[in-house]
N, C-alpha and C positions, 0 to 999 in steps of 0.2 A: 503623312503627306499633307494634311490639312494646313500645316504651317507654310507650305510651299505652293499649294494649289488651291484656288477658289473657283470651283466649277460654275458658280452663279454669276461671275463677272463676264460681261460681254467684251468683245474686242473693242479697243479704243478708236478704231478707224479701219480704213481699207488699204492703207499704205504705211510705209515707214514714217513715223512721226518726225524724226530728225531730218530725213531726206526731204520730206515734203516741206518742212519749214525752210530749208536751204535751197529749194528748187532743184534738188538732186534726183537721182535715180537709184534703183536697186536691182539685184538679180532675183533673189527669193525673199519671202517674208516669213517671219517667226513671230509667234504670239506668246507673251508672258502668261503663264498659266496661273499666276497669282493676281495680277492687276489688269490684264488685258492689253498692256502696251504692245504696239506693233513695231517691230524693228527689222532691219535688213539682216540677212545671213552673213556668215563669215566669208563667203565668196564675193560679197558686195564690197565696194570701196569703203563704206562707212562702218561696217560691222557693228551696227547700232544695237542689235539684240544682245550681243555679248557685252557691249558697253553698259546696257541697261542692267544686266546681271551684276556687273562689277559695282555699279553705283547704288543699286537697291538691295542687293543680296537676295533677289528673287531668282533662284537657280534653274527653275523648270520652264522650258519653252515647249510649244507645240508648233509643228509646221502650220503655216497659214496659206498653204498652196492647195488648190483643188486636187482631190484624189489622194491626199496624204493625211495620215492621222497619227504620226509618230510623235513621241515626246522625247526630249533630251534633257538631261540633268547636267548642267555645267559643273556643279560641285563634285559630282561623281564621275564626270567625263564618260557618261554612258547613256544609252537609250534606256528608257524605263516605260512601264505601263502607266497609263493615266486614265482618269474618268472622262466621260463625255462632258465637254465644255459648253457653255451657253452659246447659242448661235449668234452670228454665222460662223461656220467652221473654216471658212477660207475667204480670200479676197474675191471680188466679183470675177466670174469666169471670163468676162470679156476684157479683163485687164491683162495686157500682155506680159510676158516674161522674157527678158527683163522689162521692167516698167518704171514709171507709168507711161502710157502712150504720150508721145510728144516731147518727152524729156530725155529719152535714151539717145546718147550720141551714136552716130553711125559707126564709129570706131570703138564701141564699148568693149569688145573682146580684147582688142589691143591694149586698152587702158587697164584692164584687169591683169593681163600678162605683165605689164610694165611696172606694176607696183612692187 
């Protein structure tokens, strides 16, 4: 697992890097267990966590949501056990889901259903 997880690397931010760069929004956040990249989940329009895996070959993610501590291995298509990662373990608790505050359209659920 040491080739796919580095517990010493902190998260790279508090929101999806690609959505933030584009002024977009996300549903849930995922953290790369190797490099700390924060990407949006597969329920989000951008699916940036999965895109990060395809681009970097870093297969293991951890939920970056408060109260969740599960790991997912894209290569194995399965939940796995993982070590404690460097803090913080989740995005700020005052950050809404979907988020971030001020960028989520009022018709966000319709947009997800329409894709």
